[in-house]
C-alpha positions in Angstrom: -4.2 -21.4 -23.0 -5.5 -23.9 -20.4 -4.8 -22.5 -16.9 -5.0 -24.4 -13.7 -4.8 -22.5 -10.4 -4.2 -24.2 -7.1 -5.1 -21.4 -4.7 -7.9 -18.8 -4.5 -5.5 -15.8 -4.8 -4.3 -17.0 -8.2 -7.8 -17.7 -9.4 -8.9 -14.1 -8.5 -5.9 -12.7 -10.4 -6.6 -14.8 -13.5 -10.3 -13.7 -13.5 -9.3 -10.1 -12.9 -7.2 -10.3 -16.0 -10.3 -11.4 -18.0 -9.1 -15.0 -18.5 -11.9 -16.9 -16.7 -12.8 -18.8 -19.8 -9.3 -20.2 -19.9 -9.4 -21.5 -16.4 -9.7 -25.3 -16.5 -9.1 -26.3 -12.9 -9.1 -24.7 -9.5 -8.7 -25.6 -5.8 -11.6 -26.6 -3.5 -11.4 -23.1 -1.9 -11.7 -21.1 -5.1 -15.0 -19.3 -4.7 -14.4 -15.9 -6.1 -15.6 -14.7 -8.5 -18.7 -17.0 -8.2 -18.1 -18.5 -11.7 -14.9 -20.2 -10.3 -17.1 -22.6 -8.3 -18.2 -24.3 -11.5 -14.7 -25.3 -12.5 -13.2 -28.8 -12.0 -11.5 -29.1 -8.7 -7.9 -30.3 -8.9 -6.7 -29.6 -5.3 -8.5 -30.7 -2.2 -8.0 -30.8 1.6 -7.1 -34.1 3.2 -9.8 -33.5 5.8 -13.0 -31.4 5.7 -12.5 -28.4 8.0 -15.4 -26.0 7.2 -17.6 -27.4 10.0 -15.0 -27.1 12.7 -14.4 -24.1 15.0 -11.1 -22.2 15.3 -9.7 -24.3 18.1 -10.5 -27.6 16.4 -9.0 -26.4 13.1 -5.8 -25.2 14.8 -5.4 -28.6 16.6 -5.7 -30.5 13.3 -3.2 -28.2 11.6 -0.7 -28.4 14.5 -1.0 -32.2 14.5 -0.4 -32.3 10.7 2.7 -30.1 11.1 4.1 -32.2 14.0 3.7 -35.4 12.0 4.8 -33.8 8.7 1.5 -34.7 7.1 0.1 -32.8 4.1 -3.1 -30.7 4.5 -3.9 -30.6 0.8 -3.4 -33.0 -2.1 -3.5 -32.8 -5.9 -5.9 -35.1 -7.7 -3.6 -36.5 -10.3 -6.4 -38.1 -12.4 -8.1 -34.7 -12.7 -4.8 -33.0 -13.5 -4.1 -35.5 -16.2 -7.5 -35.0 -17.8 -7.3 -31.2 -17.7 -3.9 -31.1 -19.4 -3.1 -27.5 -18.4 -0.5 -25.3 -20.2 0.0 -23.1 -17.1 -0.2 -24.1 -13.5 -0.1 -21.4 -10.8 0.9 -22.5 -7.3 2.5 -21.0 -4.2 5.2 -21.3 -1.5 3.7 -19.0 1.1 1.5 -21.1 3.4 0.8 -24.8 3.1 -2.1 -24.5 5.6 -4.1 -22.3 3.2 -3.2 -24.0 -0.1 -1.1 -26.8 -1.5 2.6 -26.2 -1.7 4.5 -25.9 -4.9 6.6 -29.1 -4.2 3.5 -31.3 -4.3 2.3 -29.6 -7.5 5.7 -30.2 -9.3 5.8 -33.8 -8.0 2.3 -34.7 -9.1 2.7 -33.0 -12.5 5.9 -34.9 -13.2 4.1 -38.2 -12.3 0.9 -37.9 -14.2 1.6 -35.6 -17.2 3.5 -36.8 -20.3 4.6 -33.2 -21.1 6.0 -30.3 -19.1 3.6 -27.4 -18.5 4.8 -24.1 -17.2 4.5 -24.0 -13.4 4.5 -20.5 -11.9 5.2 -20.2 -8.2 4.3 -17.1 -6.2 5.5 -16.2 -2.7 4.4 -12.6 -1.7 5.3 -10.8 1.5 4.1 -7.3 0.8 1.8 -5.3 -1.5 4.5 -4.7 -4.1 5.1 -8.5 -4.3 1.4 -9.0 -4.9 1.4 -6.4 -7.7 4.5 -8.0 -9.2 2.8 -11.4 -9.1 -0.1 -10.0 -11.1 2.4 -8.8 -13.7 4.2 -12.2 -13.7 0.9 -14.1 -14.2 -0.1 -11.7 -16.9 3.1 -12.3 -18.8 2.8 -16.1 -18.4 -0.8 -16.1 -19.6 0.1 -13.9 -22.6 -1.8 -10.7 -21.5 1.0 -8.5 -20.1 -0.9 -5.3 -21.1 -4.0 -6.3 -19.1 -1.8 -7.0 -16.1 -0.1 -3.6 -16.4 -3.4 -1.8 -16.6 -4.8 -3.7 -13.6 -1.7 -2.9 -11.5 -1.8 0.7 -12.5 -5.4 1.0 -11.4 -4.6 -0.6 -8.0 -1.7 1.8 -7.6 -3.9 4.7 -8.3 -6.4 3.6 -5.5 -3.5 3.2 -3.0 -2.2 6.7 -4.0 -5.6 8.2 -3.6 -5.9 7.0 0.0 -2.4 8.4 0.8 -3.1 11.7 -0.8 -6.4 12.1 1.0 -4.8 11.2 4.4 -2.2 13.8 3.9 -4.8 16.4 2.9 -7.3 15.6 5.6 -5.2 15.0 8.7 -3.4 17.7 10.6 0.4 17.7 10.5 1.8 15.5 13.3 -1.5 13.6 13.8 -0.6 10.3 15.4 -1.5 7.1 13.6 -4.3 5.1 15.1 -3.0 2.1 17.0 -4.5 -1.0 15.4 -4.7 -4.7 16.3 -5.7 -7.0 13.4 -6.7 -10.5 14.4 -5.8 -13.4 12.0 -7.1 -16.2 14.2 -9.4 -16.4 17.2 -8.4 -19.5 19.2 -5.6 -19.4 19.8 -5.4 -15.6 19.3 -3.0 -14.7 16.5 -2.0 -11.4 14.9 -1.7 -10.8 11.1 1.5 -10.8 9.1 2.9 -10.4 5.5 1.0 -7.6 3.7 -1.7 -6.8 6.3 0.3 -4.6 8.7 1.4 -2.7 5.5 -2.2 -2.2 4.5 -2.9 -0.8 7.9 0.0 1.6 7.5 -1.2 2.7 4.1 -4.7 3.3 5.6 -3.3 5.6 8.2 -2.8 3.2 11.1 0.0 1.5 13.0 -0.1 -2.3 13.7 2.1 -2.3 16.9 1.7 -6.0 17.6 2.6 -7.3 14.2 5.7 -7.2 11.9 5.2 -5.7 8.5 6.0 -8.4 5.9 6.6 -10.8 8.8 4.8 -13.9 9.9 1.8 -14.3 12.1 2.3 -15.3 15.7 0.2 -16.1 18.8 -0.6 -13.1 21.0 -1.6 -13.1 24.6 -4.6 -11.1 25.8 -2.3 -9.4 28.3 -0.3 -8.0 25.4 -3.4 -6.7 23.8 -4.6 -5.1 27.0 -1.2 -3.5 27.6 -1.1 -2.3 24.0 -4.7 -0.8 24.2 -5.4 -0.5 20.4 -7.6 2.3 19.2 -9.1 -0.1 16.7 -9.5 -3.8 16.5 -9.9 -5.4 13.0 -11.1 -9.0 13.2 -10.2 -10.9 10.0 -9.9 -14.6 10.7 -7.9 -16.3 7.9 -10.2 -17.8 5.2 -13.5 -17.2 7.2 -16.3 -15.6 5.4 -18.3 -12.8 7.0 -21.0 -15.1 8.4 -18.4 -17.3 10.1 -16.4 -14.3 11.3 -19.5 -12.9 13.0 -20.4 -16.2 14.7 -16.9 -17.1 16.0 -16.0 -13.6 17.0 -19.0 -13.4 19.2 -18.1 -16.8 20.7 -14.3 -16.3 21.2 -13.9 -12.6 21.8 -16.6 -11.5 24.2 -15.8 -14.3 26.6 -12.3 -13.0 27.3 -11.8 -11.2 30.6 -9.7 -8.5 29.0 -12.3 -7.8 26.3 -14.5 -5.2 28.1 -11.3 -3.4 29.4 -10.1 -2.6 25.9 -10.4 1.0 24.8 -11.4 0.0 21.3 -14.3 -2.1 22.7 -15.5 0.6 25.0 -15.5 3.1 22.1 -17.2 0.7 19.7 -14.2 0.7 17.4 -14.2 -3.0 16.6 -14.8 -4.0 13.0 -15.3 -7.4 11.4 -13.8 -8.2 8.0 -14.7 -10.9 5.5 -11.6 -13.0 6.4 -11.4 -14.5 2.9 -10.4 -11.2 1.4 -7.3 -10.1 3.4 -6.0 -13.6 3.5 -5.8 -13.8 -0.3 -2.9 -12.1 -2.0 -4.8 -10.8 -5.1 -6.3 -7.6 -6.3 -8.8 -7.4 -3.4 -6.1 -6.6 -0.9 -6.6 -3.0 -2.0 -10.3 -3.4 -1.0 -9.0 -4.3 2.4 -6.8 -1.2 2.6 -9.8 0.9 1.6 -12.0 -0.8 4.2 -9.3 -0.1 6.9 -9.2 3.6 5.9 -12.9 4.0 5.9 -13.2 2.3 9.3 -10.6 4.5 10.9 -11.4 7.7 9.0 -15.1 7.6 8.0 -15.3 11.4 7.5 -12.4 11.2 5.0 -13.5 8.0 3.2 -17.3 7.7 3.3 -18.4 4.7 1.3 -14.9 4.1 -0.1 -14.7 0.3 0.4 -16.6 -2.3 -1.6 -19.8 -3.7 0.0 -19.2 -6.7 2.2 -15.6 -6.0 3.0 -16.2 -5.0 6.7 -19.0 -4.2 9.1 -19.0 -2.7 12.6 -19.0 -5.4 15.3 -22.3 -5.7 17.2 -22.1 -8.4 19.8 -24.8 -7.1 22.2 
């Protein structure tokens, strides 16, 4: 089967199912696993954003939305050449990846046959797991998908069992604030508040399975989170470190936050939590380890998170 993925999450799922050799096309942002970088690129951004800071990127995105302009496009010539049997696309966020409507439209225009086009739109962890099963069935490897999902469920269950065993009855959940964007400041949505909950915390400024929104620093100061998890959408760790230092420490409220005073601020590789693939469980494990290091020493995969060190 010839598989074309138009978003990093789908690429990660297909590779996790052992189908990397069947991937014939990816998006410009597909960089994990590293082998994906060598595949033909079928989806690109209208404008290069990687060299811009958070505020500049936000301004461009807001302008595109206001003018109803696309952020991504499908290279019809490449798609025609690749001739995929299966195309995986999404309906969740047209800022992060191309929308399914553009994929269907371009495929109809440039292909002289009708490939299977699978659209995914997750909100929570269970949706992500079900999407893995759907992709596995569409790609002809349902058993592999079932095994992968079972292994992810076991990891989630382990954290839950360990929390129940290790914490005293009635122990209050840690108050957590997860940052999805730095300027303007935004909280997280969809599956991330759920991952916080599964890791033994409570995201009081976000809505589980809901959408991200702008948050005022006055809200954060009033909330006084026990932990701050910085995970800017689609930023790698290097960029998360650089921009967090620039945008967070300059805020008047920053030194007044309890989590800052206690050194309970952690930086996540923002590419991992923003992608609805198998590695969201890595994020849950990282959250659990950050909040309960005695219960989960060394649980998370290397590179998922680090303590913030802005001094």
